[in-house]
FIDO-215896 format. One record per residue: residue in one letter; z, x, y of N, C-alpha, C in turn. Coordinates in steps of 0.2 Angstrom, whole numbers, padded with zeros to 4 digits, always signed. Atoms other than C-alpha are relative to their C-alpha. Example, Ala and Ser with C-alpha at 12.3 -4.5 7.8 and 13.67 -1.06 7.14 Angstrom:
BEGIN
A+0000+0004-0006+0039+0062-0022+0000+0004+0006 S-0001-0004-0006+0036+0068-0005+0003-0004+0005 
//
This chain:
BEGIN
M+0006+0000+0002-0120+0051+0488-0005-0003+0005 I+0004+0003-0005-0135+0048+0499-0003-0007-0002 R+0003+0007+0001-0140+0029+0500-0007-0001+0003 I+0007+0001-0003-0158+0024+0502-0001-0008+0000 G+0001+0007-0001-0162+0007+0508-0008-0001-0002 L+0007+0001+0002-0178+0002+0498-0002-0008+0001 I+0003+0007-0002-0187-0013+0506-0007+0000-0004 D+0005-0001+0005-0199-0017+0492+0001-0006-0004 G-0001+0004+0006-0200-0027+0476+0007+0001-0003 A-0007+0000+0003-0185-0030+0465+0001+0006-0005 L-0001-0005+0005-0178-0015+0455+0004-0004-0006 P-0004+0003+0005-0171-0020+0438+0008+0001+0001 A-0007+0000-0001-0152-0024+0438+0003+0007-0003 D-0003-0006+0003-0149-0008+0427-0003+0006+0002 F+0004-0006-0002-0160+0004+0437+0005+0005+0002 P-0005-0005-0002-0151+0020+0439+0001+0001+0008 G-0001+0000-0007-0142+0021+0456+0000-0006+0004 L+0000+0006-0004-0144+0003+0461+0007-0002+0001 I-0007+0002-0002-0128-0002+0470+0000-0007+0003 A+0000+0006-0004-0133-0017+0480-0008-0003+0000 Q+0007+0003+0000-0148-0030+0480+0001-0006+0004 A+0001+0006-0003-0153-0044+0491-0007-0003-0001 R+0007+0003+0001-0167-0056+0486-0001-0005+0006 L+0001+0004-0006-0174-0064+0502-0005-0006-0001 F+0006+0005+0001-0186-0077+0494+0001-0002-0008 D+0000+0002+0007-0189-0086+0477-0006+0004-0003 P+0005-0004+0003-0199-0075+0465-0006-0005-0003 D+0006+0004+0002-0217-0081+0460-0002+0002-0007 G+0002-0001+0007-0218-0073+0443-0004+0006-0001 S+0005-0006+0000-0230-0059+0447+0004+0007-0001 P-0004-0006+0001-0224-0042+0440-0002+0006+0005 A+0003-0005-0004-0234-0032+0454+0006+0004+0004 A-0005-0002-0005-0219-0030+0466+0005+0004-0004 E-0004-0004+0004-0207-0024+0452-0002+0006-0002 H+0003-0007+0002-0219-0011+0446+0000+0005+0006 H+0000-0004-0006-0221-0005+0464+0006+0003+0002 A-0006-0002-0002-0203-0004+0468+0003+0005-0005 G-0002-0005+0004-0200+0005+0452-0003+0007+0001 A+0004-0006-0001-0213+0018+0456+0003+0003+0006 M-0003-0003-0006-0206+0021+0473+0007+0003-0001 A-0007-0003+0002-0188+0023+0466-0001+0006-0004 A+0001-0006+0005-0194+0035+0452-0003+0006+0004 T+0002-0005-0004-0203+0045+0465+0005+0003+0004 I-0006-0003-0004-0188+0047+0476+0005+0004-0005 R-0005-0003+0004-0177+0051+0461-0003+0007-0003 A+0003-0007+0003-0189+0065+0455+0001+0005+0005 Q-0001-0005-0005-0187+0073+0472+0008+0002+0001 A-0007-0001-0003-0169+0070+0476+0006+0000-0006 G-0005+0000+0005-0160+0068+0459+0004-0007+0001 E-0005+0006+0000-0145+0056+0460+0000-0002+0007 V-0001+0004-0006-0146+0044+0474+0002-0007-0001 H-0001+0008+0001-0140+0026+0477-0005-0004+0004 F+0005+0005-0002-0152+0012+0480+0003-0006+0003 V-0001+0007-0003-0149-0003+0492-0006-0003+0000 N+0007+0003+0001-0163-0014+0487-0001-0007+0004 A+0002+0006-0004-0169-0027+0500-0007-0003-0003 V+0006+0002+0004-0182-0037+0490-0004-0005+0005 V+0004+0004-0005-0195-0044+0502-0007-0002-0003 F+0006+0002+0004-0210-0046+0489+0002-0005-0005 P-0002+0005+0005-0209-0062+0478-0002+0002-0007 G+0003-0002+0006-0219-0053+0465-0007+0002+0002 R+0006-0002-0004-0236-0052+0474+0002+0005+0005 L-0002-0005-0005-0236-0037+0486-0002-0003+0007 S+0001+0003-0006-0236-0049+0501+0007-0003+0003 T-0006+0003-0003-0222-0054+0513-0002-0002+0007 S+0001+0002-0007-0219-0060+0531+0004+0005+0004 A-0004-0004-0005-0213-0051+0547+0007-0002+0000 Q-0007+0003-0001-0198-0063+0547+0004+0003-0006 T-0004-0002+0006-0193-0058+0529+0002+0008+0001 V-0002-0007-0002-0194-0039+0534+0006+0000+0005 C-0006+0000-0005-0183-0043+0549+0006-0001-0003 D-0007+0002+0003-0170-0051+0538+0002+0006-0005 A-0002-0006+0004-0171-0036+0526+0003+0006+0004 L-0003-0005-0005-0168-0024+0541+0007-0002+0002 E-0006+0003-0002-0154-0035+0547+0006+0001-0005 W-0005-0001+0005-0145-0035+0530+0002+0008-0001 L-0001-0007+0000-0147-0016+0529+0005+0003+0005 A-0003-0002-0006-0140-0014+0546+0008-0002+0000 E-0007+0002+0001-0123-0022+0540+0004+0006-0002 D-0003-0006+0002-0119-0005+0532-0006+0005-0001 P+0006-0004+0000-0133+0007+0537-0001+0006-0005 P+0001-0005+0005-0140+0018+0523-0002+0007+0004 E+0002-0006-0003-0144+0036+0527-0008+0000+0001 I+0007+0000-0001-0163+0033+0524-0002-0007-0002 V+0003+0006+0001-0173+0017+0524-0008+0001-0002 L+0007-0001+0002-0190+0017+0515-0004-0007+0000 C+0005+0006-0001-0204+0004+0520-0006+0002-0002 S+0006-0002+0003-0218+0008+0508-0005-0006+0001 F+0005+0005-0002-0229-0005+0517-0002+0000+0007 G+0001+0001-0007-0237-0009+0533-0003-0007+0002 M+0002+0007-0002-0239-0025+0543-0005+0001+0006 A+0005+0000-0006-0254-0028+0555+0003-0001+0006 R-0003+0002-0006-0243-0035+0568+0007+0001+0000 S-0007-0001-0001-0226-0031+0575+0002-0006+0004 S-0003+0005-0004-0214-0042+0584+0006+0003+0004 V-0006-0002-0004-0200-0041+0597+0006+0001-0005 E-0005-0001+0004-0188-0044+0583-0001+0006-0005 L+0001-0005+0005-0196-0032+0570+0002+0007+0004 T-0001-0006-0004-0195-0018+0584+0008+0001+0001 A-0007+0000-0001-0177-0023+0588+0004+0002-0006 R-0004-0001+0006-0171-0023+0570-0001+0007-0002 T+0001-0007+0001-0179-0006+0567+0003+0005+0004 K-0004-0005-0004-0172+0002+0582+0007+0000-0001 A-0007+0001+0001-0155-0005+0578+0002+0005-0006 L-0001-0004+0006-0156+0005+0561+0000+0007+0003 L+0001-0007-0003-0162+0021+0570+0006+0002+0004 Q-0006-0002-0005-0148+0020+0583+0006+0000-0004 A-0006+0000+0004-0135+0017+0569+0000+0007-0004 G+0000-0006+0003-0141+0034+0562-0004+0001-0007 S+0004+0000+0006-0153+0029+0548-0007+0004+0002 L+0007-0002+0000-0170+0038+0545-0004-0005-0003 V+0004+0006+0003-0183+0025+0543-0007+0004-0001 V+0006-0003+0003-0198+0031+0533-0005-0006-0001 A+0005+0006+0001-0214+0020+0533-0007+0003-0001 S+0007-0002+0001-0231+0021+0526-0005-0002+0005 A+0006+0001-0005-0247+0022+0537-0006+0002-0003 P+0007-0001+0003-0265+0021+0532-0003+0006+0003 A+0003-0006-0003-0276+0036+0534-0006-0002+0005 R+0005+0002-0005-0289+0025+0543+0002-0007+0002 G-0001+0007-0002-0289+0009+0553+0005+0000+0006 D-0005+0001-0006-0277+0002+0566+0007+0002-0002 P-0007-0001+0001-0259+0006+0567+0003-0006-0004 V-0004+0005+0003-0247-0003+0556+0008+0000+0001 F-0007+0000-0001-0229-0008+0557+0005-0001-0006 P-0004-0004-0005-0215-0002+0556-0002+0007+0001 A+0002-0007-0001-0224+0015+0555-0001+0002+0007 A+0002-0001-0007-0230+0013+0573+0005-0001+0005 I-0006+0000-0004-0213+0010+0580+0003+0006+0002 G-0003-0006-0002-0206+0024+0590+0006+0002-0004 G-0005-0003+0004-0194+0035+0580+0000-0001-0007 V+0001+0001+0007-0200+0029+0563-0004+0006-0002 L+0003-0005+0003-0206+0043+0552-0006-0003-0004 S+0006+0003+0003-0224+0038+0548-0004+0005-0005 V+0002-0004+0005-0232+0045+0532-0006-0003-0003 Q+0006+0002+0004-0249+0045+0524-0001+0005-0005 G+0001-0004+0006-0256+0052+0508-0004+0006+0003 D+0003-0006-0002-0262+0070+0510-0002+0004-0007 A+0002-0002+0006-0272+0076+0495+0001+0008-0001 R-0002-0007+0001-0267+0094+0498+0007+0001-0002 C-0007+0000+0002-0249+0090+0495+0001-0001-0007 Q-0003+0001+0006-0241+0092+0478+0007-0003+0001 P-0007+0002+0000-0224+0084+0474+0004+0006+0003 G-0004-0006-0003-0212+0094+0485-0003+0002+0007 D+0004-0002-0006-0225+0097+0499+0000-0005+0005 L+0001+0004-0005-0226+0090+0516-0005+0003+0005 S+0005-0003-0005-0239+0092+0530+0002-0004+0007 R-0001+0003-0007-0237+0089+0549-0007-0001+0002 L+0007+0002-0002-0253+0079+0554+0000-0001+0007 D+0000+0002-0007-0249+0072+0571-0006-0004+0002 L+0006+0004-0001-0263+0059+0569+0002-0006+0003 P-0001+0007-0003-0264+0042+0578+0004-0004-0005 Q-0003+0005+0005-0259+0033+0562+0006+0003-0003 A-0005-0002+0003-0247+0045+0555+0002+0007+0002 T-0002-0006-0003-0236+0060+0560+0000+0005-0006 F-0001-0005+0006-0233+0067+0542-0005-0002-0006 G+0003+0002+0006-0242+0068+0525+0004+0003-0006 A-0003-0002+0007-0236+0070+0507-0004-0002-0006 C+0004+0001+0007-0242+0069+0489-0001-0008+0000 P+0002+0007+0000-0252+0053+0487+0001-0004-0006 I+0000+0003+0007-0248+0049+0469+0008+0000-0002 A-0007+0002+0002-0231+0041+0463+0001+0004-0006 T-0003-0004+0006-0221+0051+0450+0000-0005-0006 D+0001+0004+0006-0225+0044+0433-0003-0006+0000 H+0004+0006-0001-0235+0030+0440-0007+0002+0003 P+0007-0002-0003-0253+0037+0443-0004-0006+0003 D+0004+0005-0002-0259+0020+0446+0002-0002+0008 I-0002+0001-0006-0249+0019+0462-0001+0006+0005 R+0003-0006-0004-0258+0030+0475+0000-0002+0008 G+0001+0001-0007-0259+0032+0494+0006+0001+0004 A-0005-0001-0005-0248+0030+0509+0007-0002-0003 S-0007+0003+0003-0234+0020+0499+0003+0006-0004 A-0003-0005+0004-0232+0034+0487+0002+0006+0004 A-0001-0005-0004-0233+0047+0500+0007-0001+0004 A-0006+0001-0004-0219+0039+0510+0006+0000-0005 A-0006+0000+0005-0208+0038+0494+0001+0008-0001 H-0001-0007+0001-0211+0057+0491+0004+0003+0006 M-0004-0002-0006-0205+0060+0509+0007-0002+0000 A-0007+0003+0001-0190+0049+0507+0004+0004-0005 G-0004-0004+0005-0185+0059+0492+0002+0007+0002 L-0001-0006-0002-0187+0075+0500+0005+0000+0006 L-0006+0000-0005-0176+0070+0515+0006-0001-0003 A-0006+0001+0004-0163+0064+0503+0002+0007-0003 K-0001-0007+0003-0164+0081+0494+0003+0005+0005 N-0002-0005-0005-0162+0090+0510+0004-0002+0006 W-0004+0003-0005-0150+0079+0519+0005+0005+0003 Q-0004-0005-0003-0141+0089+0532+0007-0003+0003 G-0007+0003-0003-0126+0077+0536-0002-0005+0005 S+0002+0005-0005-0135+0067+0550-0008+0000+0000 A+0007+0001-0001-0152+0060+0554-0003+0005+0004 A+0002-0005-0004-0154+0072+0568-0001+0007-0003 D+0000-0007+0003-0150+0088+0559-0005+0000-0006 T+0005+0000+0005-0161+0082+0544-0007+0001+0003 Q+0007-0001-0004-0176+0080+0556-0001+0007+0003 D+0001-0007-0003-0173+0097+0564-0001+0005-0006 A+0001-0005+0006-0173+0105+0546-0007-0001-0002 L+0007+0001+0001-0190+0097+0544-0005+0005+0003 K+0005-0004-0004-0198+0108+0557-0002+0007-0004 T+0003-0006+0003-0199+0123+0545-0002-0002-0008 A+0001+0002+0007-0203+0113+0529-0007-0002-0001 F+0007+0002+0002-0222+0110+0531-0004+0005-0003 R+0005-0005+0003-0234+0118+0520-0007+0000+0003 Y+0007+0000-0004-0249+0112+0530+0001-0003+0007 R+0000+0003-0007-0252+0108+0548-0007-0002+0002 G+0006+0002-0002-0266+0098+0555-0003-0005-0006 R+0003+0005+0004-0277+0085+0547-0003+0003-0006 E+0004-0002+0006-0284+0086+0529-0007+0000+0002 R+0007+0000-0001-0302+0092+0530-0004-0001-0007 R+0003+0001+0006-0313+0085+0517-0007+0002+0000 S+0007-0002+0000-0330+0092+0512-0004-0006-0002 A+0004+0005+0002-0345+0081+0510-0002+0001-0008 
//
Protein backbone atom coordinates (compact mmCIF):
# COMPACT_ATOMS: atom_id res chain seq x y z
CA MET A 1 0.00 0.00 0.00
CA ILE A 2 1.24 3.50 -0.84
CA ARG A 3 2.63 5.41 2.14
CA ILE A 4 2.20 9.15 2.35
CA GLY A 5 4.35 11.24 4.65
CA LEU A 6 2.04 13.95 5.99
CA ILE A 7 4.01 16.86 7.44
CA ASP A 8 1.23 18.80 9.14
CA GLY A 9 -0.80 18.80 12.32
CA ALA A 10 -1.58 15.64 14.25
CA LEU A 11 -4.00 13.06 12.92
CA PRO A 12 -6.13 11.28 15.54
CA ALA A 13 -4.61 8.02 16.71
CA ASP A 14 -7.51 6.07 15.18
CA PHE A 15 -7.45 7.84 11.79
CA PRO A 16 -7.85 5.29 8.97
CA GLY A 17 -4.49 4.25 7.58
CA LEU A 18 -2.31 5.97 10.19
CA ILE A 19 0.67 3.67 10.76
CA ALA A 20 3.25 5.96 12.39
CA GLN A 21 3.39 9.37 14.00
CA ALA A 22 6.13 11.59 15.40
CA ARG A 23 5.30 14.69 17.44
CA LEU A 24 8.18 17.13 17.22
CA PHE A 25 7.05 19.68 19.85
CA ASP A 26 4.72 20.21 22.80
CA PRO A 27 1.07 20.85 21.80
CA ASP A 28 -0.39 24.29 22.57
CA GLY A 29 -4.03 23.25 22.81
CA SER A 30 -5.32 24.90 19.63
CA PRO A 31 -7.42 22.61 17.37
CA ALA A 32 -6.49 24.36 14.10
CA ALA A 33 -3.63 22.06 13.12
CA GLU A 34 -5.55 18.84 13.79
CA HIS A 35 -8.43 20.15 11.69
CA HIS A 36 -6.04 21.03 8.86
CA ALA A 37 -4.29 17.65 8.96
CA GLY A 38 -7.62 15.84 8.93
CA ALA A 39 -8.71 17.85 5.89
CA MET A 40 -5.51 17.02 4.02
CA ALA A 41 -5.79 13.31 4.82
CA ALA A 42 -9.50 13.19 3.90
CA THR A 43 -8.74 14.86 0.57
CA ILE A 44 -6.01 12.34 -0.19
CA ARG A 45 -8.26 9.40 0.72
CA ALA A 46 -11.05 10.74 -1.48
CA GLN A 47 -8.70 10.49 -4.46
CA ALA A 48 -6.62 7.44 -3.61
CA GLY A 49 -8.80 5.29 -1.38
CA GLU A 50 -6.74 3.12 0.93
CA VAL A 51 -3.34 4.58 1.74
CA HIS A 52 -1.06 4.52 4.76
CA PHE A 53 -0.15 7.76 6.52
CA VAL A 54 3.16 8.49 8.22
CA ASN A 55 2.40 11.65 10.17
CA ALA A 56 5.24 14.02 11.07
CA VAL A 57 3.58 16.56 13.35
CA VAL A 58 5.17 20.00 12.97
CA PHE A 59 2.31 22.27 14.06
CA PRO A 60 1.73 22.50 17.82
CA GLY A 61 -1.94 23.39 17.34
CA ARG A 62 -1.61 26.76 15.71
CA LEU A 63 -0.61 26.61 12.04
CA SER A 64 2.93 27.83 12.62
CA THR A 65 6.26 26.07 12.83
CA SER A 66 9.99 26.60 12.34
CA ALA A 67 12.36 25.61 9.58
CA GLN A 68 14.27 23.43 12.05
CA THR A 69 11.13 21.51 12.98
CA VAL A 70 10.39 20.88 9.30
CA CYS A 71 13.98 19.69 8.84
CA ASP A 72 13.52 17.29 11.76
CA ALA A 73 10.34 15.98 10.14
CA LEU A 74 12.08 15.43 6.81
CA GLU A 75 14.94 13.65 8.55
CA TRP A 76 12.50 11.37 10.38
CA LEU A 77 10.69 10.48 7.16
CA ALA A 78 14.01 9.78 5.43
CA GLU A 79 14.66 6.92 7.86
CA ASP A 80 12.12 4.91 5.84
CA PRO A 81 11.18 7.08 2.87
CA PRO A 82 7.50 6.98 1.89
CA GLU A 83 6.43 7.04 -1.74
CA ILE A 84 4.92 10.53 -1.39
CA VAL A 85 5.57 13.38 1.03
CA LEU A 86 2.99 16.16 1.39
CA CYS A 87 3.99 19.60 2.66
CA SER A 88 0.76 21.63 2.64
CA PHE A 89 2.51 24.78 3.82
CA GLY A 90 5.12 27.22 2.64
CA MET A 91 7.97 28.93 4.47
CA ALA A 92 9.24 32.34 3.46
CA ARG A 93 12.89 31.31 3.76
CA SER A 94 14.84 28.20 2.99
CA SER A 95 18.09 27.03 4.53
CA VAL A 96 20.97 24.82 3.54
CA GLU A 97 19.61 22.09 5.83
CA LEU A 98 16.04 22.34 4.53
CA THR A 99 17.26 22.00 0.96
CA ALA A 100 19.54 19.10 1.87
CA ARG A 101 16.82 17.22 3.77
CA THR A 102 14.36 17.69 0.92
CA LYS A 103 16.90 16.59 -1.68
CA ALA A 104 17.71 13.50 0.39
CA LEU A 105 14.09 12.36 0.20
CA LEU A 106 13.95 13.06 -3.52
CA GLN A 107 17.12 11.06 -4.08
CA ALA A 108 15.67 8.22 -2.00
CA GLY A 109 12.78 7.95 -4.45
CA SER A 110 10.04 9.95 -2.75
CA LEU A 111 7.82 12.41 -4.59
CA VAL A 112 7.64 15.61 -2.54
CA VAL A 113 4.50 17.69 -3.09
CA ALA A 114 4.31 21.21 -1.63
CA SER A 115 1.82 24.05 -1.72
CA ALA A 116 2.72 27.37 -3.33
CA PRO A 117 0.74 30.63 -3.26
CA ALA A 118 -0.82 32.03 -6.40
CA ARG A 119 0.78 35.40 -5.72
CA GLY A 120 3.83 36.73 -3.96
CA ASP A 121 7.35 35.47 -3.50
CA PRO A 122 8.35 31.80 -3.78
CA VAL A 123 7.98 29.68 -0.67
CA PHE A 124 9.77 26.58 0.54
CA PRO A 125 9.99 23.66 0.11
CA ALA A 126 7.86 24.28 -3.03
CA ALA A 127 10.64 26.33 -4.64
CA ILE A 128 13.31 23.67 -4.12
CA GLY A 129 14.28 21.94 -7.37
CA GLY A 130 12.55 18.60 -7.88
CA VAL A 131 9.62 19.37 -5.58
CA LEU A 132 6.16 19.28 -7.20
CA SER A 133 4.80 22.76 -6.48
CA VAL A 134 1.02 23.15 -6.53
CA GLN A 135 -1.42 26.05 -6.24
CA GLY A 136 -5.19 26.20 -6.30
CA ASP A 137 -6.80 26.39 -9.75
CA ALA A 138 -10.52 27.25 -9.76
CA ARG A 139 -10.95 25.49 -13.10
CA CYS A 140 -10.10 22.16 -11.51
CA GLN A 141 -12.64 19.85 -9.95
CA PRO A 142 -11.54 16.96 -7.72
CA GLY A 143 -9.63 14.61 -9.99
CA ASP A 144 -8.42 17.37 -12.32
CA LEU A 145 -4.89 18.72 -12.69
CA SER A 146 -3.50 21.66 -14.62
CA ARG A 147 0.00 22.35 -15.89
CA LEU A 148 0.72 26.00 -15.08
CA ASP A 149 4.50 26.45 -15.34
CA LEU A 150 4.31 29.68 -13.35
CA PRO A 151 7.13 31.17 -11.26
CA GLN A 152 5.36 30.18 -8.04
CA ALA A 153 3.92 26.80 -9.05
CA THR A 154 4.26 24.21 -11.78
CA PHE A 155 0.89 22.56 -11.21
CA GLY A 156 -2.68 23.43 -10.25
CA ALA A 157 -5.45 21.37 -8.66
CA CYS A 158 -8.83 21.74 -6.99
CA PRO A 159 -8.58 24.48 -4.33
CA ILE A 160 -11.17 23.08 -1.89
CA ALA A 161 -10.47 20.26 0.56
CA THR A 162 -12.81 17.27 0.44
CA ASP A 163 -15.58 17.50 3.07
CA HIS A 164 -13.84 20.56 4.54
CA PRO A 165 -15.04 23.58 2.51
CA ASP A 166 -13.44 25.95 5.01
CA ILE A 167 -9.98 24.70 3.96
CA ARG A 168 -9.18 26.31 0.61
CA GLY A 169 -6.25 27.34 -1.53
CA ALA A 170 -2.83 25.91 -2.18
CA SER A 171 -2.79 23.51 0.76
CA ALA A 172 -5.99 21.82 -0.42
CA ALA A 173 -4.67 21.74 -3.99
CA ALA A 174 -1.46 20.03 -2.89
CA ALA A 175 -3.47 17.39 -1.04
CA HIS A 176 -5.59 16.73 -4.13
CA MET A 177 -2.42 16.25 -6.16
CA ALA A 178 -0.87 13.94 -3.57
CA GLY A 179 -4.01 11.82 -3.66
CA LEU A 180 -3.97 11.64 -7.45
CA LEU A 181 -0.31 10.63 -7.44
CA ALA A 182 -1.08 7.87 -4.95
CA LYS A 183 -4.06 6.70 -7.02
CA ASN A 184 -1.94 6.57 -10.17
CA TRP A 185 1.32 5.33 -8.66
CA GLN A 186 3.34 3.55 -11.34
CA GLY A 187 5.85 1.75 -9.15
CA SER A 188 8.43 4.53 -8.91
CA ALA A 189 8.59 8.29 -8.58
CA ALA A 190 10.08 8.68 -12.06
CA ASP A 191 7.43 6.54 -13.77
CA THR A 192 4.64 8.27 -11.87
CA GLN A 193 5.91 11.68 -12.96
CA ASP A 194 6.11 10.45 -16.56
CA ALA A 195 2.47 9.34 -16.36
CA LEU A 196 1.52 12.87 -15.28
CA LYS A 197 2.41 14.21 -18.71
CA THR A 198 -0.89 13.01 -20.16
CA ALA A 199 -3.02 13.73 -17.09
CA PHE A 200 -3.56 17.49 -17.36
CA ARG A 201 -7.01 18.82 -18.13
CA TYR A 202 -5.77 22.39 -18.48
CA ARG A 203 -2.52 23.97 -19.58
CA GLY A 204 -1.44 27.51 -18.86
CA ARG A 205 -2.50 29.93 -16.18
CA GLU A 206 -6.06 30.38 -15.05
CA ARG A 207 -7.56 33.47 -16.71
CA ARG A 208 -9.97 35.39 -14.53
CA SER A 209 -12.39 37.92 -15.96
CA ALA A 210 -12.90 41.24 -14.22
